[in-house]
C-alpha positions in Angstrom: 2.1 22.8 -13.0 -0.5 20.4 -11.4 -3.5 22.3 -9.4 -3.6 22.0 -5.9 -5.7 20.5 -3.6 -7.0 21.0 -0.5 -5.3 17.6 0.5 -6.1 18.3 4.7 -9.7 18.4 3.8 -9.6 15.7 1.6 -8.3 13.1 3.7 -10.7 14.3 6.8 -13.6 14.0 4.5 -12.6 10.6 3.7 -11.6 8.8 7.0 -15.7 10.3 8.2 -16.9 8.4 5.5 -19.4 5.9 7.5 -20.2 2.6 6.2 -23.9 2.7 6.2 -25.6 -0.6 5.4 -28.7 -2.1 6.5 -28.5 -6.2 7.8 -30.1 -8.9 5.9 -32.3 -11.9 7.5 -29.2 -13.9 7.4 -26.8 -11.0 9.6 -24.7 -10.2 6.5 -24.6 -6.2 5.4 -22.9 -4.8 2.5 -19.5 -3.6 2.8 -20.1 -1.5 -1.0 -23.4 0.6 -1.4 -23.4 0.2 -5.3 -23.3 3.3 -5.9 -19.6 5.0 -4.9 -16.5 4.0 -2.9 -17.7 5.0 0.9 -16.2 3.0 3.5 -12.9 2.2 1.0 -9.7 4.0 1.1 -7.8 4.7 -2.2 -3.9 3.7 -0.7 -1.5 4.3 -3.3 -3.0 3.6 -6.9 -4.7 7.1 -9.1 -8.2 8.3 -8.1 -8.8 6.7 -11.4 -7.5 3.3 -10.6 -10.5 2.0 -8.4 -14.0 3.1 -9.9 -17.7 2.4 -9.8 -20.0 1.5 -12.7 -23.4 0.0 -12.9 -23.1 -1.2 -9.2 -20.0 -2.8 -9.7 -16.2 -1.4 -8.4 -14.1 -2.2 -11.2 -10.0 -1.6 -11.3 -8.3 -0.9 -14.1 -5.4 -2.9 -12.7 -2.7 0.4 -13.2 -0.8 0.8 -11.3 -0.7 -1.9 -8.7 -2.2 -1.1 -5.6 -5.0 -1.4 -3.6 -8.1 -0.1 -2.1 -9.3 -1.5 1.4 -11.8 -1.2 3.9 -11.9 2.0 6.3 -12.5 -0.7 9.1 -10.6 -3.1 11.1 -12.2 -7.1 10.5 -11.4 -9.9 13.1 -13.9 -12.8 12.4 -16.6 -12.8 9.4 -18.4 -14.6 6.7 -16.9 -12.7 3.4 -18.9 -13.2 0.2 -18.7 -11.4 -3.2 -18.6 -11.9 -6.9 -16.0 -11.0 -9.0 -14.6 -11.1 -12.8 -11.8 -10.7 -14.9 -12.3 -8.7 -18.2 -9.1 -10.4 -20.0 -10.6 -13.7 -21.8 -7.2 -14.9 -22.9 -4.5 -12.9 -21.7 -4.2 -13.3 -17.9 -5.9 -11.1 -15.6 -4.3 -11.2 -12.1 -5.8 -8.9 -8.8 -6.7 -10.4 -5.2 -8.9 -10.4 -2.0 -6.8 -9.4 1.0 -7.8 -10.0 4.4 -6.0 -9.2 7.8 -4.2 -6.7 6.4 -2.0 -3.7 7.7 -3.2 0.2 6.3 -0.1 0.6 4.5 2.2 -1.3 2.0 5.4 -3.4 3.1 8.7 -1.5 2.3 9.7 -1.5 -1.2 6.1 -3.5 -2.2 2.4 -2.0 -3.5 1.0 -4.7 -1.6 -0.1 -5.0 2.3 1.1 -7.7 4.5 -1.4 -10.0 5.1 -3.4 -13.7 3.6 -4.5 -13.1 -0.1 -7.1 -14.9 -1.4 -6.3 -15.4 -5.2 -8.5 -13.5 -7.6 -6.9 -15.0 -11.5 -7.7 -16.3 -14.7 -5.0 -17.6 -17.4 -2.2 -18.1 -15.1 -1.3 -22.1 -14.2 1.8 -23.6 -13.3 1.9 -27.0 -12.4 3.0 -27.3 -8.0 3.0 -24.1 -8.1 0.1 -21.6 -8.1 -3.6 -22.1 -10.0 -6.3 -19.5 -11.1 -8.7 -21.4 -9.5 -8.7 -19.9 -5.6 -5.4 -20.2 -3.9 -4.7 -18.9 -0.5 -1.1 -17.8 0.7 0.7 -15.5 3.3 2.2 -12.4 1.4 4.7 -9.9 2.8 5.3 -11.0 6.1 2.0 -12.4 6.8 2.3 -16.0 8.3 0.1 -19.2 7.7 -0.1 -23.4 7.7 -1.9 -24.6 4.1 -4.3 -26.8 4.6 -2.6 -29.2 2.5 1.3 -29.1 2.6 2.2 -27.1 -0.9 4.3 -29.6 -3.6 7.4 -26.6 -3.3 7.0 -25.8 0.5 5.3 -22.3 -0.2 2.7 -21.2 2.7 0.2 -21.5 0.0 -2.8 -23.7 -0.3 -3.9 -24.8 -3.9 -7.6 -26.0 -4.2 -9.0 -28.9 -4.3 -10.9 -29.0 -7.7 -10.5 -26.0 -10.5 -14.1 -24.3 -9.8 -13.6 -21.0 -11.7 -14.9 -20.1 -14.6 -12.9 -17.9 -17.2 -12.6 -14.3 -18.1 -15.9 -12.7 -18.5 -17.8 -14.5 -16.3 -19.2 -13.9 -12.8 -17.5 -16.0 -9.8 -18.9 -16.4 -6.4 -16.1 -16.5 -3.2 -17.2 -17.7 0.5 -14.4 -16.5 2.4 -14.9 -18.2 6.0 -12.1 -16.1 8.5 -12.3 -17.1 12.0 -9.4 -17.4 14.4 -7.0 -17.3 12.5 -8.0 -20.0 10.2 -9.3 -19.1 6.4 -11.5 -21.6 4.0 -12.4 -20.3 0.8 -15.5 -21.6 -1.1 -15.4 -21.2 -5.1 -18.8 -21.3 -6.6 -20.4 -23.3 -3.5 -18.1 -25.5 -2.8 -14.8 -25.5 -0.3 -11.5 -25.9 -2.4 -8.9 -24.6 -0.2 -7.9 -22.9 2.9 -5.4 -22.1 5.8 -4.4 -21.7 9.4 -2.5 -20.0 12.1 -2.7 -17.1 10.2 -1.1 -14.2 11.3 -2.3 -11.4 11.6 -5.4 -12.6 12.1 -7.6 -9.0 12.4 -6.9 -6.1 10.3 -8.4 -4.3 6.9 -9.9 -6.2 3.5 -8.9 -4.8 0.3 -9.0 -5.6 -3.2 -5.9 -5.9 -5.4 -5.2 -3.7 -8.8 -2.3 -6.0 -10.6 -2.6 -4.9 -14.0 -5.5 -6.0 -15.6 -9.1 -4.6 -15.5 -11.6 -6.9 -12.9 -15.3 -6.2 -11.5 -16.1 -7.0 -8.1 -19.9 -6.5 -6.8 -22.5 -7.7 -4.2 -20.0 -7.7 -1.7 -21.2 -8.3 2.3 -20.2 -9.1 5.1 -21.2 -11.0 8.8 -19.0 -10.5 11.5 -18.4 -13.1 14.2 -17.7 -12.9 17.8 -13.7 -12.1 18.8 -11.8 -15.1 19.6 -9.1 -12.2 21.6 -6.3 -12.1 19.3 -3.0 -11.0 21.0 -1.8 -8.2 19.6 1.1 -9.3 17.8 -2.2 -11.2 15.8 -3.6 -7.7 15.1 -2.6 -5.7 11.6 -1.6 -1.8 12.4 -4.6 0.7 12.8 -4.8 3.2 10.0 -4.2 7.2 10.4 -4.9 9.8 8.3 -2.3 9.1 6.2 -2.1 11.3 2.9 -1.0 9.5 -0.3 1.7 11.6 -1.9 2.1 9.9 -5.4 -0.4 8.7 -6.5 1.6 6.1 -8.9 0.7 7.5 -12.3 1.4 11.5 -12.6 2.6 14.2 -10.5 -0.7 15.2 -9.6 0.6 17.4 -6.2 3.8 18.1 -7.0 5.8 21.0 -8.6 6.7 19.4 -12.1 8.2 21.4 -15.3 9.7 20.5 -18.4 13.0 20.6 -17.0 12.0 18.0 -14.2 11.2 15.8 -17.0 14.9 15.6 -17.9 15.9 14.1 -15.0 12.7 12.6 -13.1 10.7 10.1 -14.8 7.2 8.6 -12.9 4.7 5.9 -13.9 4.2 2.4 -12.7 4.0 3.1 -9.1 7.3 4.6 -9.2 9.3 7.6 -8.9 12.9 7.6 -11.0 16.0 10.1 -11.2 19.1 9.3 -13.6 22.6 10.3 -12.7 22.8 14.1 -13.4 25.5 16.7 -12.4 23.1 19.3 -11.6 20.2 17.9 -10.1 16.9 19.6 -9.8 14.8 19.4 -6.4 11.7 18.0 -6.7 9.0 19.7 -4.8 6.2 18.8 -2.7 3.2 22.1 -3.8 1.9 21.6 0.0 3.5 22.9 2.5 4.2 20.3 5.6 4.5 21.0 9.0 4.5 19.0 12.2 3.8 14.9 11.6 4.7 12.0 10.0 6.9 11.6 6.2 7.5 8.2 5.4 9.0 6.7 1.7 10.9 4.0 0.5 13.9 4.1 -1.5 16.3 2.2 -3.6 19.5 2.8 -5.5 18.9 0.8 -8.7 22.2 1.1 -10.8 24.5 -1.4 -9.1 27.9 -0.4 -8.4 26.7 3.5 -8.2 25.3 4.7 -5.6 25.0 8.3 -4.4 23.7 10.6 -1.8 20.5 12.0 -1.6 18.7 14.9 0.3 15.7 15.9 1.3 14.7 19.3 2.6 12.1 20.8 4.6 11.8 24.5 3.1 11.5 26.5 0.1 14.3 28.9 0.0 15.8 29.8 3.0 15.7 28.5 5.8 15.9 24.9 4.8 16.2 21.8 6.8 18.2 19.6 4.9 18.9 16.1 5.7 21.6 14.2 3.4 21.3 10.0 3.3 24.4 8.0 1.9 24.7 4.7 1.0 25.6 2.7 3.7 22.9 3.7 5.6 24.2 6.9 7.7 22.8 10.4 7.3 23.9 14.3 8.1 21.7 17.2 8.9 22.4 20.8 8.0 22.7 21.7 12.2 24.5 23.9 13.4 27.2 22.1 14.1 26.6 19.3 11.8 24.5 16.5 13.2 25.3 12.6 11.6 22.9 9.9 12.5 23.4 6.4 12.4 21.9 4.5 10.1 22.0 1.1 9.0 20.6 -0.4 5.1 18.3 -3.4 5.2 17.0 -4.7 2.1 17.4 -4.0 -1.5 15.0 -1.5 -1.0 14.9 0.7 2.2 12.4 2.9 4.3 12.8 6.3 5.8 10.5 8.1 8.2 11.0 11.3 9.8 8.8 12.4 12.6 8.8 16.1 13.3 8.0 17.9 16.1 9.0 21.5 15.7 12.9 22.1 15.2 13.2 18.3 16.5 13.3 14.9 14.1 13.3 11.6 15.1 14.9 9.7 12.0 13.9 6.0 11.3 15.8 3.5 8.9 13.9 0.3 8.4 11.7 0.7 11.6 14.9 1.2 13.6 15.6 4.0 15.2 18.7 6.3 13.4 18.4 9.0 15.5 17.5 12.1 16.8 17.8 15.5 15.3 17.3 18.2 17.8 16.8 21.8 18.2 17.2 22.0 13.8 17.0 26.0 13.7 17.0 25.7 9.5 13.9 24.1 9.3 10.9 26.3 8.6 7.9 26.4 10.6 6.0 25.4 7.7 7.9 24.8 4.4 7.7 22.8 0.9 9.4 19.5 0.8 11.8 18.6 -1.7 14.0 15.7 -2.8 17.5 15.6 -4.9 19.6 13.3 -5.9 22.7 13.3 -8.1 22.5 9.4 -8.6 19.6 7.8 -9.7 17.6 6.2 -7.6 13.7 5.1 -6.8 11.4 6.2 -4.4 7.5 4.7 -3.7 5.1 4.6 -1.4 5.6 8.0 -0.4 3.2 9.3 2.8 2.4 12.2 4.8 0.7 12.1 8.1 0.1 15.9 9.6 0.3 16.0 13.8 
């Protein structure tokens, strides 16, 4: 069994960290102090994935995910240097701008605009290692030059990036939905009509060690984006699964017979005797959300989410068709609807009432749910195979 950190206190301290920096003569301020990750938030990675050493932010690349700013940004000029360690193997990372605070459904990445940070990977008329810009996971943009395959991706006008083991300089001008990238002193790619065009800045972890340094930004006047052009604002989200190990969960050798983890996912295999997986910290009012899918075609099965550790226990059963049932008296049934392969389930609890959303659509409200513990441990169990990712709790 793992140790029990004070999750709520850690989250509260994290969101109070200031971005204390001084403006230079050109109007830029550093958004990385060279000493620690003040002003940044680890969204969906293990605590060791991003760290500071010798004045650099370093990502191990494992698991895939991102580290984002605590602050929303709209119009700005950002400069930074980056270096991949891989000299022959592929090195993949990225700079996200105007992103949401949490990953998109079924993805380790945020919705936003990505400025590619890549070495040793090229495909003609598709992508390069020299500063592509593109929209991801529901964001939109128009490339300055049409992509050969019609993608919302701008390929660079020339190849200016240095390879692994060498530092590259990026200058990103992000103004009114337009993004222009200068690589080592010259503009090479750009997009316009981006949406969102206000949101978080993030550094990506994607399988390879990458270093970042001298990250600074100059904010520019607002051009008044519409509400639909602004990324979501963060809440005090508590990451419940770090992608690599079971810190924060009750996990034994018996659990390991059914449950496995790593690569950003929790996984179960089919069993006649399911073992509930239980989060160590009791949860009361607030939000719970996670993404799930059934990985084995034709072998879908119900799974259960329970608030409580022993009676009284409120249990919600989720079926493959999206319908849900709660163990109230009399039992209540909610009408959900499955979306894509991955689905996002959100439970918003207020005492004995729980609002249920499936894929951002209301499935109904469970009212007067007397079986709910006032403050109970959360557990998940399933007889069939499921995969789970992007698990967050948000205390009221």
